[in-house]
C-alpha positions as CSV (number, residue, x, y, z in Angstrom):
1,M,171.1,145.2,145.0
2,A,174.8,144.2,144.9
3,L,176.6,142.3,142.2
4,V,179.5,140.3,143.0
5,S,182.2,139.0,140.6
6,C,183.9,135.7,141.0
7,V,187.5,136.2,139.2
8,E,189.8,133.5,139.5
9,E,193.1,135.3,139.2
10,V,196.1,133.4,137.6
11,N,199.9,133.8,139.1
12,F,202.2,133.7,136.1
13,G,205.4,133.9,138.2
14,M,208.1,136.3,137.2
15,P,208.3,138.2,134.1
16,K,209.2,135.9,131.3
17,L,209.4,136.4,127.6
18,T,210.8,134.0,125.1
19,L,211.0,133.5,121.2
20,G,211.0,130.0,119.4
21,A,213.4,132.1,117.0
22,T,216.0,134.8,116.7
23,E,215.8,135.0,112.8
24,A,213.4,134.6,109.9
25,S,214.9,134.6,106.2
26,F,212.3,134.9,103.0
27,G,213.1,134.8,99.5
28,I,211.9,137.6,96.8
29,E,208.2,135.9,96.6
30,G,207.8,136.9,100.4
31,G,205.4,134.6,102.3
32,D,204.7,133.7,106.1
33,T,206.2,132.1,109.2
34,T,204.8,130.7,112.5
35,L,206.5,132.1,115.6
36,T,206.4,130.5,118.8
37,I,206.1,133.1,121.9
38,N,206.2,132.4,125.6
39,A,205.1,135.3,127.8
40,T,204.2,135.6,131.3
41,R,202.4,139.3,130.8
42,D,200.6,140.7,128.3
43,W,202.8,141.1,125.0
44,S,202.8,143.5,122.1
45,V,204.5,143.9,118.8
46,V,206.9,147.1,118.1
47,L,207.7,147.6,114.7
48,D,209.5,150.5,113.0
49,E,206.8,151.9,110.7
50,E,209.2,153.7,108.2
51,T,211.5,150.8,108.1
52,A,209.2,147.7,108.2
53,K,206.1,148.5,106.2
54,W,206.5,145.2,104.2
55,I,206.5,143.0,107.4
56,A,202.9,142.1,109.2
57,V,202.3,140.2,112.5
58,N,199.3,138.6,113.4
59,P,198.3,138.9,116.0
60,A,200.2,142.1,117.1
61,S,199.4,141.6,120.7
62,G,198.4,138.9,123.4
63,M,197.5,138.0,126.8
64,A,199.7,136.5,129.7
65,S,199.7,132.9,129.2
66,L,201.7,129.7,130.6
67,E,201.0,128.1,127.3
68,P,203.2,129.1,124.3
69,Q,201.3,131.0,121.8
70,N,201.6,131.3,117.8
71,V,202.2,134.3,115.8
72,M,202.3,134.5,112.2
73,V,205.0,137.0,110.5
74,T,204.1,137.9,107.1
75,V,206.3,139.4,104.4
76,L,205.5,140.9,101.0
77,S,207.2,140.3,97.8
78,N,210.3,142.3,97.0
79,S,211.2,143.9,93.6
80,G,213.6,146.2,95.0
81,Y,217.0,145.6,97.2
82,S,217.7,143.1,99.9
83,R,216.1,144.5,103.4
84,Q,216.3,143.5,106.8
85,A,214.2,145.1,109.9
86,D,214.0,143.7,113.6
87,V,210.5,142.7,114.9
88,K,210.3,143.7,118.7
89,F,208.1,141.8,121.1
90,T,207.8,143.5,124.4
91,I,206.1,142.9,127.9
92,G,206.7,146.5,129.4
93,M,210.3,147.0,130.6
94,M,211.6,143.5,128.6
95,S,211.7,142.6,125.2
96,R,212.9,140.4,122.5
97,S,213.6,140.7,119.0
98,I,213.8,138.5,116.0
99,A,215.7,139.5,112.9
100,V,213.7,139.5,109.9
101,S,215.6,139.5,106.4
102,Q,214.4,139.2,102.7
103,T,216.8,139.1,99.7
104,G,215.7,141.3,96.6
105,E,215.3,141.3,93.0
106,L,217.9,143.9,92.3
107,G,220.4,141.8,95.2
108,S,222.3,143.7,97.7
109,V,222.8,147.5,98.5
110,E,226.1,146.4,99.4
111,S,226.9,145.1,96.1
112,L,226.6,148.9,94.7
113,V,229.7,150.1,97.1
114,V,232.8,150.4,94.9
115,Y,235.5,149.2,97.1
116,E,237.1,146.6,94.9
117,N,238.9,146.6,91.7
118,D,236.0,146.4,89.0
119,F,237.9,144.3,86.5
120,D,238.4,141.2,88.3
121,K,236.4,141.9,91.5
122,E,239.3,141.2,93.8
123,V,240.1,143.3,96.8
124,A,242.7,146.3,95.6
125,T,246.0,145.9,97.2
126,Q,249.2,148.1,97.2
127,T,251.5,147.4,94.1
128,Y,254.5,149.4,94.8
129,G,256.2,151.7,97.0
130,S,255.9,152.0,100.9
131,G,253.8,154.8,101.0
132,T,250.2,155.2,100.1
133,S,250.4,154.1,96.5
134,W,248.0,151.5,95.5
């Protein structure tokens, strides 16, 4: 007894990977957005598990297609500092990323760095002499 399978092979052409956006911004409350991906090879999402625990992508992988596919990017609410991470889509040796950013209740970490005059928030300037006095 012999079994014969008839599978039609589809030619997707050259490897291609494009995303419908290069960045996505979210407010403190979080939320979700739909992203379009075009991939002529099977694709998958790569997230840095340490820095991007607050991002979920569904589906996290897909099959090659000539048609655009929708992917949902979901971000949790943020009670901390503003944050950013890259969501990388890959088809092997080719990859594309979307920068995901979210404001936080505590503001940005950069605002904690003191390099300005704390009294009037102006950048410090040299006030006398020609040396290194400020």
